[in-house]
C-alpha positions in Angstrom: -7.9 -15.6 40.7 -6.7 -17.0 37.1 -3.5 -18.1 37.0 -2.4 -16.3 33.3 0.1 -18.5 31.7 0.9 -15.8 28.4 2.1 -13.8 31.2 4.8 -16.3 32.6 5.6 -17.4 29.1 6.7 -14.1 28.2 8.7 -13.8 31.2 10.5 -16.9 30.4 11.4 -16.1 27.3 12.1 -12.2 28.5 14.7 -14.1 30.6 16.3 -15.9 27.8 16.6 -13.4 25.8 18.4 -11.3 28.6 20.8 -14.3 29.4 21.6 -14.3 25.3 22.3 -10.7 25.3 24.5 -11.2 28.3 26.4 -13.8 26.8 26.7 -12.7 23.5 28.0 -9.3 24.5 31.8 -10.4 24.3 31.4 -11.9 20.9 29.8 -8.8 19.2 32.9 -6.9 20.8 36.0 -9.3 19.6 33.9 -9.1 16.0 34.1 -5.1 15.8 37.6 -5.1 16.9 38.9 -7.8 14.5 36.9 -6.0 11.5 34.3 -9.4 10.9 31.1 -7.0 11.7 31.0 -3.4 10.5 28.8 -0.5 11.0 25.9 -2.0 9.4 25.9 -5.2 11.4 24.5 -2.6 14.5 21.9 -0.9 12.0 
């Protein structure tokens, strides 16, 4: 059976994106509390 390297790459990219999502969540909340970000950001 041949190894599909595209799936490995996709899994790696998805893992990095999940980590970035979890790390940036705190900064997004601070931005909304300080009125730096408005409703247009979430859209």
